[in-house]
VEXMARMAR-760438 format. One record per atom (N, C-alpha, C): residue in three letters; x, y, z. Coordinates in steps of 0.2 Angstrom, whole numbers, plus 5000, padded with zeros to 4 digits. Layout:
BEGIN
ALAXYZ;...
END
This chain:
BEGIN
MET482240515648;MET482040455645;MET481340455642;ASN481340425636;ASN480740425632;ASN480240375635;PRO479740395638;PRO479240345641;PRO478940295636;GLN478940315630;GLN478540275625;GLN478940215624;ARG479540205625;ARG479940145624;ARG479640085628;PHE479340105634;PHE479140055638;PHE478440015636;HIS478140045631;HIS477540025629;HIS477440005621;ASP477940015617;ASP477939995610;ASP477739925609;SER477939875613;SER477839805612;SER477139785614;ALA476739835618;ALA476139815621;ALA475539835617;ARG475439785612;ARG474939805607;ARG474239815609;ASN474139775615;ASN473439785618;ASN473439825624;ARG473839865625;ARG473939915631;ARG473339965630;LYS473239995636;LYS472740055636;LYS473040115633;ASN472540165632;ASN472840225629;ASN473240255635;MET473740295633;MET474240325637;MET474140395638;THR474240425643;THR474240505644;THR474940525646;TYR475240575642;TYR475840605643;TYR475840675645;LYS476240705649;LYS476240775650;LYS476940805649;TYR476940855645;TYR477540895643;TYR477440965644;ASP478041005645;ASP478041075644;ASP477841095637;TYR478141065633;TYR478141085626;TYR477941025621;LEU477441025617;LEU477240975612;LEU477441005605;VAL477840975602;VAL478041005595;VAL477840945590;ILE477340965585;ILE477140925580;ILE477440935574;GLY477940895572;GLY478340905566;GLY479040915567;SER479440885562;SER480140885564;SER480640905558;GLY480340955555;GLY480840995550;GLY481241045553;ILE481541095549;ILE481941145552;ILE481541185557;ALA480941195556;ALA480541235561;ALA480441205568;GLY480241145567;GLY480041105573;GLY480741085577;MET481241065574;MET481841045578;MET482241105581;SER482241165577;SER482541225580;SER482141245586;PHE481541245585;PHE481141265591;PHE481241225597;ALA481241155596;ALA481341105601;ALA482041115605;LEU482541135601;LEU483241145604;LEU483241205608;LYS482841255606;LYS482841315610;LYS482341305616;ALA481741275615;ALA481341265621;ALA481541225626;SER481941175624;SER482241125629;SER482641165635;ARG482841225634;ARG483241255639;ARG482741275644;LYS482041275643;LYS481541305648;LYS481141245651;GLY481041185647;GLY480641135649;GLY480741075645;LYS480341025647;LYS480340955643;LYS479940965637;VAL480240935631;VAL479940935625;VAL479740865622;ALA479140855619;ALA479040805615;ALA479040825608;LEU479340785604;LEU479440805597;LEU479140745593;ILE478540765590;ILE478140715586;ILE478340705579;CYS478440645576;CYS478640635569;CYS478240585566;LYS477840605561;LYS477340555558;LYS477740495555;THR478340505553;THR478740445550;THR479440445555;THR479940475552;THR480540475556;THR480840545556;LEU481340565560;LEU481640625560;LEU481940645554;ASP482140595550;ASP482540615543;ASP482040635538;GLU481440625538;GLU480940635533;GLU480540705534;ALA480740755531;ALA480340815531;ALA480440855525;ASN480040905524;ASN480140945518;ASN480840985518;THR481040995524;THR481741025524;THR482240985520;TYR482240925521;TYR482740875518;TYR482740885511;TYR482240905507;TYR482140905500;TYR482340975497;ALA482441025502;ALA482641095500;ALA483341095497;GLN483341105490;GLN484041105487;GLN484341175487;GLY484041225486;GLY484341295485;GLY484741315490;GLY484441345496;GLY484841365501;GLY484441415506;VAL484841455509;VAL484541505514;VAL484741575512;ALA484241615512;ALA484341685510;ALA484541725516;SER485041765516;SER485241815521;SER485741865519;VAL485641925521;VAL486141975519;VAL486841955523;THR487341945520;THR488041935523;THR488541975520;ASN488541985514;ASN489042025510;ASN488842095510;LEU489042135515;LEU488842205516;LEU489142255511;GLU489642225508;GLU489942275503;GLU489442285497;VAL489042245495;VAL488542255489;VAL487842245491;ASP487742215497;ASP487042195499;ASP486842235505;ASP486142245506;ASP485942265513;ASP485242245514;PHE484942255520;PHE484342235522;PHE483742265518;ASP483842335516;ASP483342365512;ASP483242325505;LYS483742305502;LYS483742275496;LYS483342205497;HIS483542165502;HIS483142105503;HIS482442115505;ILE482242165508;ILE481542185510;ILE481242195504;HIS481542245499;HIS481142265493;HIS481042205489;ASP481542155488;ASP481442095484;ASP480942055486;THR480842045493;THR480342005496;THR479642035495;MET479542105495;MET478942135494;MET478742125487;VAL479242135482;VAL479042135475;VAL478842065473;ALA479242015476;ALA479041945474;ALA478341925477;GLY478141955483;GLY477541945486;GLY476941985483;ASP477042015478;ASP476542065475;ASP476242115479;TRP476742135484;TRP476542185489;TRP475942165493;LEU475842105494;LEU475342075499;LEU475742055506;SER476342055506;SER476742035512;SER476642085517;ASP476642065523;ASP476642105529;ASP477342135530;PRO477342205530;PRO478042235530;PRO478342225537;GLN478042215542;GLN478342195549;GLN478642125549;ALA478242085546;ALA478542015546;ALA479142005541;VAL479142045536;VAL479742045531;VAL480342075534;GLU480242135538;GLU480742165541;GLU481042115547;LYS480542085550;LYS480742035556;LYS481241985553;VAL481041955548;VAL481441895545;VAL482041915542;VAL482041975538;VAL482641995534;VAL483142015539;LYS482942055544;LYS483442085549;LYS483642025554;GLY483241975555;GLY483341925560;GLY483741865556;ALA483841875550;ALA484141815546;ALA484941805548;PRO485341855549;PRO486041845551;PRO486041805558;LYS485641825563;LYS485641785569;LYS485441715567;GLY484941705563;GLY484741635561;GLY485241595558;ILE485641625554;ILE486241595551;ILE486741575556;ALA486841615561;ALA487341605567;ALA487041545571;ASP486441535572;ASP486141485575;ASP486241415571;LEU486141415565;LEU486241355561;LEU487041335561;LEU487441385561;LEU488141375561;LEU488341345568;SER488041365573;SER488141335580;SER487841265580;TRP487441245576;TRP487141175576;TRP487541135571;LYS488141165569;LYS488541125564;LYS488341115557;VAL487941165555;VAL487741165548;VAL488341185544;ASP488541155538;ASP489141165534;ASP488941205528;PHE488941265528;PHE488841305521;PHE489441305517;ASP489441305511;ASP489941305506;ASP490341375507;ARG490941375506;ARG491341435507;ARG491841445501;LYS492141505500;LYS492641515495;LYS493341505499;GLU493841505495;GLU494541495497;GLU494741545503;ASP494441605503;ASP494641655508;ASP494141645514;GLY493741595514;GLY493341585520;GLY492641615520;SER492541655515;SER491841695515;SER491341645512;PHE490741655513;PHE490241615510;PHE490141615502;ASP490141555499;ASP490041555492;ASP489241565491;LEU489141625489;LEU488441645488;LEU488141635482;HIS487541605481;HIS487141595475;HIS486641655474;ARG486441665468;ARG485841705467;ARG485241675464;GLU484641685466;GLU484141645463;GLU483541695461;GLY483041675457;GLY482541715454;GLY482241765459;GLY482241825457;GLY481841875461;GLY482341915466;HIS482941885467;HIS483441915471;HIS483941965467;SER484042025470;SER484442075466;SER485142065467;GLU485342025472;GLU486042015474;GLU486141945475;PHE486841925476;PHE487041855478;PHE486941855485;ARG486441815488;ARG486441815495;ARG486141745498;ILE486241695494;ILE485941625495;ILE486541585498;LEU486541565504;LEU487041525507;LEU486741455506;HIS487241405504;HIS487041335502;HIS487541285504;HIS487341225503;HIS487841165504;HIS487741125498;ALA488141135493;ALA488141105486;ALA487441125483;ASP487041065481;ASP486341075479;ASP485941035483;ASN486141025490;ASN485740985494;ASN485741015501;THR485541085501;THR485641125508;THR485141095513;GLY484541075511;GLY484041055516;GLY484240985519;ALA484540945515;ALA484840885518;ALA485340895523;GLU485840945522;GLU486340955527;GLU486040985533;ILE485541035532;ILE485241065538;ILE484841005542;GLN484540965539;GLN484140915542;GLN484640865546;ARG485140845543;ARG485640805546;ARG485940835552;SER486140895552;SER486440935558;SER485940935563;LEU485340955562;LEU484840965567;LEU484640895570;VAL484640845566;VAL484440785569;VAL484940765574;GLU485640775573;GLU486140755577;GLU486040795584;GLN485940855583;GLN485840905589;GLN485240875594;VAL484640865590;VAL484040845594;VAL484140775597;LYS484440725594;LYS484540665597;LYS485040665603;ALA485440715603;ALA485940715608;ALA485640755614;ASN485040785614;ASN484740825619;ASN484340785624;PRO484540785630;PRO484140735635;PRO483440765636;ASP483340825635;ASP482740855637;ASP482240855631;ILE482340825625;ILE481940815620;ILE481740745619;ASP481140725620;ASP480940655618;ASP480640645611;ILE480940605607;ILE480740595600;ILE480240535600;TYR479640555596;TYR479140505595;TYR479040485588;ASP479440435585;ASP479440425578;ASP478740385577;HIS478540385571;HIS477940355569;HIS477340365573;HIS477240425575;HIS476640455579;HIS476340505574;PHE475640505574;PHE475240545570;PHE474740585574;ALA474740655573;ALA474340695577;ALA473640695573;VAL473140675577;VAL472440665575;VAL472040725575;GLU472040755581;GLU471640825583;GLU472040855588;ILE472040925588;ILE472240955594;ILE471640965599;ILE471840965606;ILE471340965611;ILE471141035613;THR470541055613;THR470241115615;THR469641105619;GLN469341165621;GLN468741165625;GLN468241115622;HIS468241105616;HIS467741065612;HIS467740995615;HIS468340975617;HIS468440905619;HIS468240895627;LEU468140955630;LEU467840955637;LEU467140965637;GLY466740955631;GLY466040965631;GLY465741035630;LYS466241075628;LYS465941145627;LYS465841165620;ILE465441205618;ILE465341225611;ILE465841275609;VAL466141265604;VAL466741305601;VAL466541325594;THR466541385593;THR466341415586;THR466941465584;ARG466941485578;ARG467441525575;ARG467441595579;ARG466841605582;ARG466741675586;ARG466941665593;THR467141605596;THR467341595603;THR467941635604;PRO467941675609;PRO468541725609;PRO469141695612;ASP469041645616;ASP469641615620;ASP469741535619;ILE469741515612;ILE469941445611;ILE470641435613;THR470741385617;THR471341365620;THR471541295618;CYS472241285617;CYS472441215615;CYS472841185622;TYR472641125623;TYR472941095629;TYR473341035627;GLY473541025621;GLY473940965618;GLY473540935612;ALA473640875611;ALA473440845605;ALA473340765607;TYR472840735603;TYR472740665603;TYR473140635597;ILE473540595599;ILE474140565594;ILE474040495593;LEU474040475587;LEU474040395586;LEU474740375586;ASN474840325590;ASN475440285590;ASN475340225585;GLU475740225579;GLU475540185574;GLU475840115576;ASP476240105581;ASP476540035583;ASP475940005587;SER475640035591;SER475140005595;SER474440015592;GLY474340065588;GLY473640075585;GLY473240115590;LYS473440135595;LYS473040175600;LYS473140245599;VAL472640285601;VAL472740355601;VAL472840375608;ASP473440405609;ASP473640425616;ASP473540505617;THR473540525623;THR473340595625;THR474040625627;PHE474240675623;PHE474840715625;PHE474640785627;LEU474640795634;LEU474540865637;LEU475140905637;ALA475040965635;ALA475541015635;ALA475341085638;LYS475841115640;LYS475741185642;LYS475741235636;VAL476141215631;VAL476241245625;VAL476241195619;THR475941205614;THR475941165608;THR476141205602;VAL476541175598;VAL476841205592;VAL476641165586;MET476341195581;MET476241165574;MET476841175570;ALA477141125567;ALA477741135563;ALA477741075558;THR477141065555;THR476941005551;THR477041015543;GLY477341075541;GLY477541075534;GLY477041095530;GLY477141075523;GLY476641095518;GLY476141055516;VAL475841065510;VAL475241035507;VAL475340995500;GLY475940995498;GLY476040975491;GLY475740905489;ALA475640865494;ALA475340795492;ALA474640805490;VAL474340865491;VAL473640875489;VAL473640875481;TYR474140885478;TYR474140885471;TYR474540815468;THR474340805462;THR474640745458;THR475340755458;THR475540805455;THR476340815454;THR476540865459;THR477040845463;THR477340885468;THR478040875469;THR478440915472;THR479140905474;THR479140885481;ASN478640895485;ASN478640875492;ASN478640805493;PRO478840785499;PRO478740715501;PRO478040695502;LEU477840635501;LEU477140625501;LEU476840625508;ILE477240645513;ILE476940655520;ILE476640725521;ALA476740765515;ALA476540835516;ALA475840845514;THR475440825519;THR474740825518;THR474340875522;GLY474640925524;GLY474340985527;GLY474040965534;ASP474340925538;ASP473940895544;ASP473840955549;GLY474340995550;GLY474341045555;GLY473741095554;ILE473741115547;ILE473341165545;ILE472541145546;ALA472541075544;ALA471841045544;ALA471541045551;MET472041025556;MET471841015563;MET471641085566;VAL472041135564;VAL471941195567;VAL471241225564;TYR471141215558;TYR470541235555;TYR469941205558;ARG469941135559;ARG469441105562;ARG469341125569;ALA469841145572;ALA469741175579;ALA469541245579;LYS469341275574;LYS469041345573;LYS469641395573;GLY470241375572;GLY470741425571;GLY470741465565;GLN471141515564;GLN471141555558;GLN471641535553;VAL471441525547;VAL471841505542;VAL471841555536;LYS472441575533;LYS472441625528;LYS472841615522;ASP472641645517;ASP473041645510;ASP473241575507;MET472741535508;MET472841465506;MET472841465498;GLU472541515495;GLU472541515487;GLU473241515484;PHE473741545488;PHE474341555485;PHE474841495486;ILE474741445481;ILE475141385480;ILE475741405475;GLN476341395478;GLN476841405473;GLN477041335469;PHE477041345463;PHE477241285458;PHE477941295456;HIS478341255458;HIS479041265456;HIS479141255448;PRO479441295445;PRO479441295438;PRO479741235435;THR480341215438;THR480741165435;THR480841105440;ALA480341055440;ALA480340995442;ALA480540945437;LEU480940895438;LEU481240855433;LEU480540815430;TYR480540815424;TYR479940775421;TYR480140705420;HIS479840665424;HIS479940595423;HIS479340555425;PRO478840545420;PRO478240515422;PRO478240455426;GLY477840455431;GLY477740405436;GLY478040425443;ASP478540475443;ASP478840495449;ASP478440535453;ARG478340515460;ARG477940555464;ARG478240545471;PRO478640595474;PRO478640655472;PRO479140665466;SER479140725463;SER479540745457;SER480240765460;PHE480740755456;PHE481440775458;PHE481440845456;LEU481740885461;LEU481740965460;LEU482440985457;ILE482341025452;ILE482941055449;ILE482941125451;THR483441135456;THR483441195460;THR483441265455;GLU483141315458;GLU483141375454;GLU483841405454;ALA484341385458;ALA485041405458;ALA485341385451;MET485041335448;MET485341315441;MET485241375436;ARG484641405437;ARG484441465432;ARG484841525434;GLY485041535440;GLY485441585443;GLY486141575440;TYR486341515439;TYR487041495437;TYR487041505429;GLY486541505426;GLY486541525419;GLY486141475414;ALA485741425417;ALA485341385413;ALA484841425410;VAL484641395404;VAL484141435400;VAL483541385398;LEU482941415399;LEU482341375397;LEU482141375389;ARG482041325387;ARG481841315380;ARG481241265378;ASN480941285373;ASN480341235371;ASN480641175368;LEU480241125366;LEU480441065363;LEU480741075356;ASP480741135353;ASP481041145347;ASP481741175348;GLY481941185355;GLY482541215357;GLY482541285357;GLU481941315356;GLU481941395356;GLU481841425363;GLU482241475364;GLU482141515371;GLU481441545370;PHE481041555376;PHE480441585376;PHE480241635381;MET480741635387;MET480541685392;MET480541755390;HIS480841775385;HIS480841845383;HIS480141865381;LYS479741815379;LYS479041835378;LYS478541855384;TYR478841835390;TYR478441845396;TYR478741885401;ASP479341895401;ASP479641945407;ASP480341965405;PRO480542025406;PRO481142055404;PRO481742015408;ARG481541995414;ARG482041955418;ARG482241885416;LEU481841865410;LEU482041805407;LEU481941745412;SER482441695412;SER482341645417;SER482441655424;LEU482641715426;LEU482741735433;LEU482141775435;ALA481541775432;ALA480941805434;ALA480641765440;PRO480241795444;PRO479941755450;PRO479641695448;ARG479541645453;ARG479341575451;ARG478641575448;ASP478141625450;ASP477441625447;ASP477541635440;VAL477941685438;VAL477941705431;VAL478241655427;VAL478741625429;VAL479141565426;VAL478641505425;ALA478341485430;ALA477841435430;ALA477241445425;ARG476941505425;ARG476441515420;ARG476741515413;ALA477341545412;ALA477641545406;ALA477741475403;ILE477941435407;ILE478041365405;ILE477341325404;ASP476841345408;ASP476241315407;ASP475941335401;SER476041405399;SER475741425393;SER476141395387;GLU476741385387;GLU477141355381;GLU476941285380;MET476841245386;MET476641175385;MET475941175382;LYS475441215384;LYS474741215381;LYS474841245374;LEU475241295372;LEU475341315366;LEU475541265361;HIS476041225363;HIS476341175358;HIS476041105360;GLY475641095365;GLY475341025366;GLY475840975369;THR476241005373;THR476840965376;THR476740955383;ASP477040905386;ASP476940895393;ASP477640915397;HIS478040945394;HIS478640975397;HIS479041025393;VAL479541055395;VAL479941105392;VAL480641075394;TYR481141115391;TYR481841095393;TYR482241155397;LEU482641135401;LEU483141175405;LEU483841155402;ASP484141205399;ASP484741195395;ASP485341225399;VAL485841185402;VAL486441205405;VAL487041185401;THR486941165395;THR487541135391;THR488041185389;GLY487841255390;GLY488241305388;GLY488741325393;LYS488741295399;LYS489141305404;LYS489741255405;ASP490241275408;ASP490841225409;ASP490641165412;PRO490741105409;PRO490441045412;PRO490741025419;GLU491341035420;GLU491641025427;GLU491341065432;GLU491241135430;GLU490941175435;GLU490241155437;THR489841135432;THR489241115432;THR489141055437;ARG489641005436;ARG489640945440;ARG489740965447;ARG490241015448;ARG490441035455;ARG489841065459;HIS489541115455;HIS488941155458;HIS488341105460;PHE488241065455;PHE487541025456;PHE487740945455;PRO488040925460;PRO488240855460;PRO487640805460;ASN487140825465;ASN486540775466;ASN486140775459;ILE486040835457;ILE485640845451;ILE485940805445;TYR486640815444;TYR487040775439;TYR486940705440;GLU487040675446;GLU486940605447;GLU486240575446;LYS485740615448;LYS485040595447;LYS484840595440;CYS485040645436;CYS484840645429;CYS485240595425;LEU485940585427;LEU486340525424;LEU486040465425;SER485740445431;SER485340385432;SER484840375427;LEU484540425424;LEU483940415420;LEU484240425412;GLY484840425411;GLY485140425405;GLY485240505402;ILE485240545406;ILE485240625404;ILE485940645407;ASP486340665403;ASP487040695405;ASP486940775404;ILE486840805410;ILE486640875410;ILE487140925407;THR487740895406;THR488240935403;THR488240935395;LYS487840885393;LYS487740875386;LYS487040875383;ASP486540855388;ASP485840855386;ASP485440905390;MET484940925387;MET484440965390;MET484040925395;ILE483840965400;ILE483440925406;ILE482740935405;PRO482240885404;PRO481540895403;PRO481240915410;VAL480940975410;VAL480640995416;VAL479841015415;ALA479541015421;ALA478841045421;ALA478641065428;PRO478141115428;PRO478041145435;PRO477741085440;ALA477841095446;ALA477541045451;ALA477341085457;ALA476841065461;ALA476641105467;ALA477241095472;HIS477441155475;HIS478041155479;HIS478041185485;TYR477641245486;TYR477641275493;TYR477041315494;LEU476841315500;LEU476241355502;LEU476441415505;CYS476141475503;CYS476341535505;CYS475841555511;GLY475241525512;GLY474741535517;GLY474841485522;GLY474341475526;GLY474341425532;GLY473941455538;ILE474141435544;ILE473941445550;ILE474141525552;LYS473641565552;LYS473841635553;LYS474141645560;CYS474741675560;CYS475041685567;CYS475341765567;ASP475441785573;ASP475741845574;ASP476541845574;LEU476841905576;LEU477541915575;LEU477941865580;ASN477541835585;ASN477841795590;ASN477741715588;GLY477341705582;GLY477241645580;GLY476641615583;GLU476241655587;GLU475641625591;GLU475041635586;SER474641575586;SER474041575582;SER473441605585;SER472841605582;SER472241635585;SER472041595591;ILE472241525591;ILE472141485597;ILE472641495603;LYS472441505609;LYS472941525614;LYS473341455615;ARG473941475617;ARG474441425619;ARG474641375613;LEU474441395607;LEU474641365601;LEU475041405596;TYR475641385594;TYR476041425590;TYR476041385583;ALA476241425578;ALA476341385571;ALA476941415568;ILE477341375566;ILE478041395563;ILE478141355557;GLY478541385552;GLY478741345546;GLY478241355541;GLU478241305536;GLU477741305530;GLU477041305532;CYS476841275538;CYS476141275539;CYS475841335542;SER476341385543;SER476141445546;SER476041505541;CYS475641555542;CYS475541615538;CYS475741675542;THR476441685541;THR476741745545;THR476641805542;GLY476441805535;GLY476441865532;GLY477041885528;LEU477541845529;LEU478141855525;LEU478141855517;HIS477741795515;HIS477741785508;HIS477241815504;GLY476741845507;GLY476141875503;GLY475941835498;GLY475941855492;GLY475641815486;GLY476041775483;ASN476741775485;ASN477241725482;ASN477841725486;ARG478141675487;ARG478741665491;ARG479341685487;LEU479841725489;LEU480441735486;LEU480841675488;ALA481241655483;ALA481641595483;ALA482141595489;SER482141535493;SER482541525499;SER482441575505;ASN481841605505;ASN481641645511;ASN481341595516;SER481141535514;SER480741495519;SER481141465524;LEU481741435523;LEU482141405528;LEU482341455533;ILE482541515531;ILE482641565536;ILE482041595540;GLU481541595537;GLU480841615540;GLU480741565546;ALA480841495545;ALA480741445550;ALA481141455556;VAL481841475555;VAL482241485560;VAL482141545564;VAL481941595561;VAL481841665564;VAL481241655568;TYR480641625565;TYR480041625569;TYR480041565575;ALA480441515574;ALA480541465579;ALA480841495585;ASP481341545584;ASP481641575589;ASP481141625592;ALA480741665588;ALA480241705591;ALA479741675596;ALA479541615593;ALA479041575597;ALA479341545603;ALA479941525603;ALA480341495609;ALA480341545614;ARG480541605612;ARG480641665617;ARG480041685620;HIS479541695616;HIS478841715618;HIS478541665623;SER478541595621;SER478241545625;SER478641535631;ALA479241545631;ALA479641545638;ALA479441595643;SER479241655640;SER479041705644;SER478441705647;VAL477941655645;VAL477341645647;VAL477141575650;ILE477541535649;ILE477341465650;ILE477341445658;ASP477641485662;ASP477541475669;ASP476841495672;GLY476541525668;GLY475841545670;GLY475341495667;TYR475541445664;TYR475141385661;TYR475141325666;ASP474641285665;ASP474641215668;ASP474341165664;TRP474341105666;TRP474041055662;TRP473341045664;ARG472841035659;ARG472141015660;ARG472140945663;HIS471740935668;HIS471740865671;HIS471040835670;ASP470640865666;ASP469940845664;ASP469840825657;VAL470440815654;VAL470340795647;VAL470240725646;PRO469640705642;PRO469540635642;PRO469940595637;GLU470040535638;GLU470340495633;GLU470040495626;TRP470340475621;TRP470040475614;TRP469640415614;ASN469040425611;ASN468540365611;ASN468740315606;ASP468940255608;ASP469240205603;ASP468640165600;GLU468040175602;GLU467540135599;GLU467540145591;GLY467440095588;GLY467540095580;GLY467840035578;THR467740015572;THR467939955569;THR468439975563;ALA468839925561;ALA469239925555;ALA468839895549;HIS468639935544;HIS468339905538;HIS468739875533;PRO468639815531;PRO469139785526;PRO469139825519;GLU468639865517;GLU468639895511;GLU468839965512;GLU469039985518;GLU469240055520;GLU469840075516;MET470440035515;MET471040055512;MET470840065504;VAL470440025501;VAL470240035494;VAL469940105493;LEU469440125498;LEU469140185497;LEU469640245498;ILE470040235503;ILE470540285505;ILE470940305499;ILE471240255496;ILE471740255490;ILE471340295484;GLN470740265483;GLN470340295477;GLN470140365478;GLU469940385484;GLU469740455486;GLU470340495486;ALA470940475488;ALA471540515488;ALA471740535481;LYS471740485477;LYS471840505470;LYS471340545467;GLU470740545469;GLU470240585466;GLU470340655468;VAL470540665475;VAL470740735477;VAL471340765473;ASN471840725472;ASN472440745468;ASN472240765461;GLN471740735458;GLN471540745451;GLN471140815451;ILE470640815456;ILE470240875456;ILE470740935457;MET471240935461;MET471640995463;MET472041005457;ALA472340955453;ALA472740965447;ALA472340995442;TYR471740975440;TYR471340995435;TYR471041065436;TYR470741075442;TYR470341135443;TYR470641185447;VAL471141175451;VAL471441225456;VAL472241225455;GLY472441225449;GLY473141225447;GLY473441295446;ILE473941295441;ILE474241365440;ILE473841415437;VAL473341395433;VAL472841445430;VAL472141415431;ARG471741465434;ARG471141445437;ARG470541485434;SER469941465435;SER469341505433;SER468741495438;ASP468241535438;ASP467741525442;ASP467341455441;LEU467341435435;LEU467041375433;LEU467341315436;ARG468041315435;ARG468441265437;ARG468441255445;LEU468441315448;LEU468441315455;LEU467741285458;LYS467241305455;LYS466541285457;LYS466541205456;ARG466841185451;ARG466841105450;ARG467241075455;ALA467741105457;ALA468241075462;ALA467841075469;TRP467541125470;TRP467141135477;TRP466541085477;ASN466141075472;ASN465641025472;ASN465940955473;ARG466440935470;ARG466740865470;ARG467040855477;LEU467340905480;LEU467740895486;LEU467140895492;ASP466640925491;ASP466040925496;ASP465840855496;ILE465740815491;ILE465540745491;ILE466040705494;LEU466640715493;LEU467140675496;LEU467240685503;TYR467040745505;TYR467140765512;TYR466540735516;GLU465940735514;GLU465440695517;GLU465540625518;GLU465740595512;GLU465940515513;GLU466440505518;THR466940545518;THR467540535522;THR467340545530;GLU466940595531;GLU466740605538;GLU466340555541;ARG465940525536;ARG465440465539;ARG465940405540;LEU466440395536;LEU466840335537;LEU467240355544;PHE467540415545;PHE467940425551;PHE467540415557;LYS466940435557;LYS466440425563;LYS466440355566;VAL466440305561;VAL466340235563;VAL466940195563;SER467540225561;SER468140185560;SER468640205566;LYS469040155567;LYS469640165571;LYS470140215567;PRO470440265570;PRO470840305566;PRO471440275564;THR471640285557;THR472240265555;THR472640325551;ARG473240315551;ARG473640375547;ARG473340385541;GLU473140335537;GLU472940345530;GLU472240375530;LEU471840365534;LEU471140395535;LEU471240465537;CYS471640475542;CYS471740545544;CYS472040585539;GLU472540565535;GLU472840605530;GLU472340615524;LEU471840575523;LEU471340585518;LEU470840645520;ARG470640635527;ARG470240695529;ARG470640765529;ASN471240755530;ASN471640825530;ASN471740845523;ILE471840805518;ILE471940835511;ILE471340855508;ILE470740825510;ILE470140855508;ILE469940925511;ASN470140925518;ASN470040995521;ASN470541045518;ILE471141025516;ILE471641075513;ILE471341095506;GLY471141045502;GLY470841055495;GLY470241105496;TYR469841095501;TYR469241145502;TYR469541215503;LEU470041215508;LEU470241285510;LEU470541325504;ILE471041285500;ILE471341315494;ILE470741345489;THR470241295488;THR469741315483;THR469341375486;ARG469141365492;ARG468641425494;ARG469041495494;GLN469641495497;GLN470041555497;GLN470241585490;ALA470241535485;ALA470441555478;ALA469741585475;MET469141555477;MET468541585475;MET468441655478;GLU468641665484;GLU468541725487;GLU468941785484;ARG469541765481;ARG469941815478;ARG469741835471;LYS469441895470;LYS469241915464;LYS469741955460;GLU470341925459;GLU470841965456;GLU471341915454;SER471841925449;SER472441885448;SER472941925452;ARG473241885457;ARG473741915461;ARG474241865464;GLY474941885463;GLY475441835465;GLY475341765462;LEU475341715466;LEU475241645463;LEU474541625461;HIS474041665463;HIS473341655461;HIS473241685454;TYR473141645449;TYR472941675442;TYR472341645440;THR471841685438;THR471241665436;THR471041705429;VAL470841665424;VAL470641695418;VAL470041745418;ASP469641735424;ASP469041775424;ASP469241845427;TYR469841855430;TYR470041915433;TYR470841925431;PRO470941935425;PRO471641935423;PRO472041995425;HIS472641995425;HIS473042055427;HIS472842115423;LYS472742175426;LYS472542235422;LYS473242265419;
END
């Protein structure tokens, strides 16, 4: 039974303390698949900043990459495609782990009642996406993520050993720092004992103690003005781990999806899946001319960084704010059958994709870096694991191969569940963790400042730390973010924590990390492209 249910109506109650074997922060494919497996070993608290239904996973249209058709495909091909897409910065061990673990991950998803599209003979109806040498993408129409999220939500809700905490926001993880000890990045044994978590219903910050804590908080797209991510993707887990002196890596590698639906005012932007280009859609400028042949021999099926930069170049060359994706040359009925959600969304805006070209522009989509973790998903902080988009496993290197992320989440959730189960009996709860200090006031002008500063962060990142960068732009971003950081930290110290204020702190931290690590990389590599160090 969820103990929180007894306290939701008590607005003036005291701060609560809970104890769990596992504390999972985040409820996408990574968090929920870990929770399902960890629940076999102990009691799990699953923290959702909104509800179980809302996560980056839900918005993943394309599918899940796995070698299944052994007549034409094999692990070596998938490994090679991943290494090429990652610009040879990927960790070969992580790549092999995910690629060879993918079939078992698919079996897990099937056991959780995920329904992948099949042909009449019962075999998987496989798609091909940019950067893949074979058809190996399992999918459910053009809303695979929604199907996975639906299935996992049903499984989690039916599991009596998983307590779900909707509308709870993790403020900070608990380490020795909160026990009065000095912690620096050189401290050898930083240990996580759980997290301080804001209950948005009561307004109180509760203490969740855990033997094992798992970060599964997703991506960082909301740091940018234009993104395909839900606006809850504010990099919370990464920011918390960084503030706790944990290792964060490869933040400069932000993948901009080349083809987000261009419709001014929409935030997030609606994603036009890469599978549409694999299906035969062609990119054109506003004059109706194809242009990808000028940038890459793979044309519209080049990796995402190449396509995004090509579109960015065409937009700047012609002074336009979008290009077109043209699928009108394909059979209309087949197009409607393959992409029903895209068809309906565009039709609602007066665009019939079987007759009209689709206006598209790049948008922040996926983070290839994050909390550095090992092959077990364990971070540099003891008893703390990181899985899913918030983690940096080494799989993606400088650029993510399409549809590798969902399977990575399942494979590493399994690895983390197995490893933590093997060591958790040696852990216990800390009994000397202090309650969160609730002293502070709510400032009437706080929301105005938060909204303004959040927009400012978005603009800084879009203008200076976007698809094409330079030393000058990065320095300007650094200076402006530093001012916002100081202002926000002063406000946080005297205010009662709210989700909005905590999210602002987090996106500033994330913007700083992306900018700093971009400044440190003195080359153009993968998704990081700078005019000061162009490709040789």
